[in-house]
Structure formats: C-alpha cells, structure tokens
N, C-alpha and C positions, 0 to 999 in steps of 0.2 A: 569556560569549558576547556578542559585539558585535552590535548591531542594525544592520540595513541602513538607510542613510540614505534619506530620501524625496527623490526628484528632483521638485521642484515645477514645473519647466519642462515636464517630460513630462506631469504631471498636468494642467497648464493647457492644453496642446495637445490632450489627450484631451477635456477639457471643451469647448473651442471646437469641436472636430470634432463632438461630440455635439449641440451647439447648432445647427450647420449642418444636421445630419440631422433635427433636430426631436425628439430624445430628450433627457431630462434626464441629469444626472450619475449618477443612481441607476438609469437604464435605463428609466424610465417616460416615456411620450410626453407632451409639453406640449400644451396646448390653445392653438392660435394665436389663437382668437377669445376675447377676455376678455368676460365678462358685464359689462354696464354696471352699475356699482355705484350703488346709490341712496344719496343722502346721508342720514346718520343724522338722525332727528328730535331736536330739542332737547327736553330734559326740561323739564317745567313747573317754574318756580321754586318752591322750597319756601318756605312761609311762615316768616318769622323769628319765633322765640319770644323774648319778652322775659322775663327773669327778674324775678320779683317779690321785692323785698327786704323782709325782715321786720325791723322796728326794734323791738328789745326795750329797754324802758326799764330803766335800771340806776341804782342809788344808790351813792354812795361812802361807805366806812367806813374807819376806821383800825384795823388789826389789830396786836396785839402778838405777836411770834413769838419762839421760842427759836432757838438756832443750828441745831437739827435740824428747823426749820420746823414745830414744834408750835405751834398757835395758843393763846395764853394769854389773850387778851381781845379784845373788839371795842368800838369807840367810834364815836359819830356823827362825821361829817366836821367839824363845827364844834368838836369837843372834841379837837383835836390835842394840846394841852398835857396833858390828862388821860392820853392814851395815852403820851406821852413820860414823864410822871411814873410811870406804871405800869411801864414798861420799866426805868426807873432803880431803882425799888423792888424789882422782881424780881431785877435784877442784883446789888443789894446783899445781898439775902436769900440767894440761891442761889449766888452767885459764878460765874455763867454769863453768856454773851452773850445779850442780848435786843435786839430792834430793832423799829421801827414801820414798817409798810408799808401802802400803800393797797390796799383790796379793792373790787372792783366786783361788786355783788350784784344780780341781776335782780329787778325788782319783779314781783309776781304778777298784774299787770293783763293785759288782752288785748294781744297784740303788734299793732303798727301795720303794715299792709301798704301798701307804697309801690310802685306800678308805674313802672318806668323804661324 
C-alpha cells in the first residue's frame, strides 16, 4: 500500500497563515510580548587543583631470568659481570635460555612530595 506524499508547499502556506493569525502550527496561541530575558550570571571560577607528585626513590638491580620470566637471582647494579656469569652458568647447567635484565626496586623510605 503506497503512502500519500506530503505536499510541503501546502504545509508551508498553512503555517504562514497561522502565523498571520497569531496561532502556532500546533494550534496554540503565541505570546506577542516576549519577556525580557535576564542575562545568565557567570559562574565563579573554580579553583585549580594542582596534583602533588610523589617521588618514590628506587634502586637498580640486575636480575637473572629464565625464558619463562622466572627470576633466578638478583645482583647489585655494580656487579653486572657477576649477573652475566650466573646467566651463562645456568645456561650451561640446564641447557635453557637465561638473560640479565635491570630491575627497579622501590626503597622503603618515606616518599618525597613535590607540589607542582
């Protein structure tokens, strides 16, 4: 079943005729006198919050890991050669892949608060 097409020109003419008579398109009467709109008050500016950064001190260590990321040992940062030797020793003994990777470990001191 076909729909009846809308004749937009007729609808426009009806709307213009309603405006001349003072009624809206929905049949309600328009108010000819518009109330004077008061300008909106500007909101008070919100105070900006600055985030405080926590600086956590960390120390570097060398970790010896297997291919499945299982930690096999830890060495101080100054002893990189000892960590490499341990990785080679484990690789020869177990015939698996071992590697050395740096680890950053937080120090248990109080964190430093820096306001920025």
